[in-house]
C-alpha positions in Angstrom: 0.0 0.0 0.1 1.3 3.7 -0.9 1.4 6.0 1.7 -0.3 8.8 -0.3 0.2 12.6 1.1 -1.3 14.9 3.3 -5.3 16.1 1.9 -5.3 19.4 3.8 -5.7 21.9 1.7 -3.3 25.3 2.7 -4.8 28.5 2.2 -3.3 28.9 -1.2 -5.1 26.1 -2.5 -2.1 23.6 -2.7 -2.5 20.5 -0.9 -0.4 19.6 2.8 2.7 18.1 1.2 3.4 15.8 4.4 2.9 12.3 4.2 -0.7 11.3 5.4 -0.3 9.1 8.6 -0.5 5.2 8.5 -4.4 4.6 7.8 -5.5 8.3 7.8 -5.9 11.0 4.8 -4.1 13.5 6.7 -1.0 14.1 8.3 -0.1 14.8 11.7 0.0 18.0 12.0 -3.7 18.4 10.5 -4.8 15.3 12.3 -8.0 16.9 14.3 -7.9 14.0 16.8 -3.9 15.8 17.6 -5.1 19.5 17.5 -3.5 19.3 21.4 -0.6 17.9 21.0 -0.1 20.3 17.8 -1.1 22.8 19.9 1.8 21.6 22.4 4.6 21.3 20.3 3.9 24.8 18.6 3.6 26.5 21.7 7.1 24.2 22.9 8.9 25.3 19.5 8.0 29.2 20.1 9.4 29.2 23.6 12.6 27.1 22.3 13.0 30.0 19.8 12.6 32.7 22.3 14.6 31.1 24.8 17.5 30.7 22.2 17.4 34.4 21.3 17.3 35.1 25.0 20.7 33.0 26.1 22.3 34.6 22.6 21.4 38.2 23.7 22.8 37.4 27.1 25.7 35.9 26.3 26.4 38.5 23.4 26.8 35.5 21.0 26.3 35.5 17.7 27.0 31.6 16.8 30.0 29.9 15.4 30.4 31.0 11.6 33.3 32.9 12.5 36.7 33.1 14.4 35.0 36.1 16.7 32.0 33.8 17.9 34.0 30.7 18.5 36.4 32.8 20.6 33.2 34.5 22.2 32.0 31.0 23.0 35.1 29.8 24.8 35.3 33.2 26.8 31.7 32.5 27.9 32.8 28.9 28.6 35.8 29.6 30.7 34.6 32.2 32.7 31.5 30.1 33.3 34.2 27.0 34.4 36.2 29.5 36.8 32.9 30.0 38.7 32.6 26.3 39.2 34.2 25.0 42.3 37.9 23.7 41.9 38.2 20.2 40.5 39.7 17.6 37.6 37.1 17.9 35.9 36.9 22.1 35.8 40.7 21.5 35.4 40.1 19.7 32.5 37.8 22.0 31.0 39.8 25.0 31.1 42.8 23.2 29.4 40.7 22.4 26.5 39.5 25.7 26.2 43.0 27.0 26.5 44.1 24.6 23.7 41.0 25.8 21.4 41.9 28.9 22.2 45.2 28.4 20.9 44.0 26.9 18.1 41.5 30.1 16.8 44.7 32.2 17.5 46.6 29.9 15.2 43.9 30.1 12.4 43.1 34.1 12.9 47.6 34.7 12.4 47.0 32.5 9.4 44.5 34.2 8.1 45.9 37.6 8.7 49.3 36.5 6.9 46.9 35.0 4.1 45.4 38.4 3.4 48.3 40.1 3.7 50.1 38.0 0.7 46.9 38.6 -1.2 47.3 41.7 -1.0 50.9 41.8 -2.2 49.7 39.9 -4.8 47.5 42.1 -6.2 50.0 45.1 -5.5 52.4 43.6 -7.8 49.5 42.6 -10.6 48.8 45.9 -10.5 52.3 47.3 -10.6 52.7 44.9 -13.6 50.1 46.3 -15.4 50.9 49.9 -15.1 54.4 49.2 -16.2 53.5 46.8 -19.0 54.7 48.0 -22.7 53.2 46.5 -25.6 54.7 46.6 -28.9 54.0 48.6 -31.3 51.9 47.3 -34.3 52.9 49.7 -36.6 49.8 51.2 -37.4 
């Protein structure tokens, strides 16, 4: 038996693309018997998004898509770890944070060097274009 898609019609007139639940013609989200569960799931999802945004704001955390973001996370984790009672796990965490910071510093240094080399290379290319002479075609 092939599981058909949900038969719920969206406001734009298109059918819901989710798979229908076994033995039903609608998906989980559009099953009237699951309305209360769906409402709870949506509420919890909204709470989670708000909580994530609040925590990110409190810790001034913009994500891990940059070296600066990763550094900020390490700094926050290290500061929070310092506040814990002295223990072997605490010290291991701090050593791990220090190793991560060293790696980030190394990567940042490499990025700066690569930028400087690219700028130097571009300057040489530009200089070569300015001084290039083309043979006279005799026209």
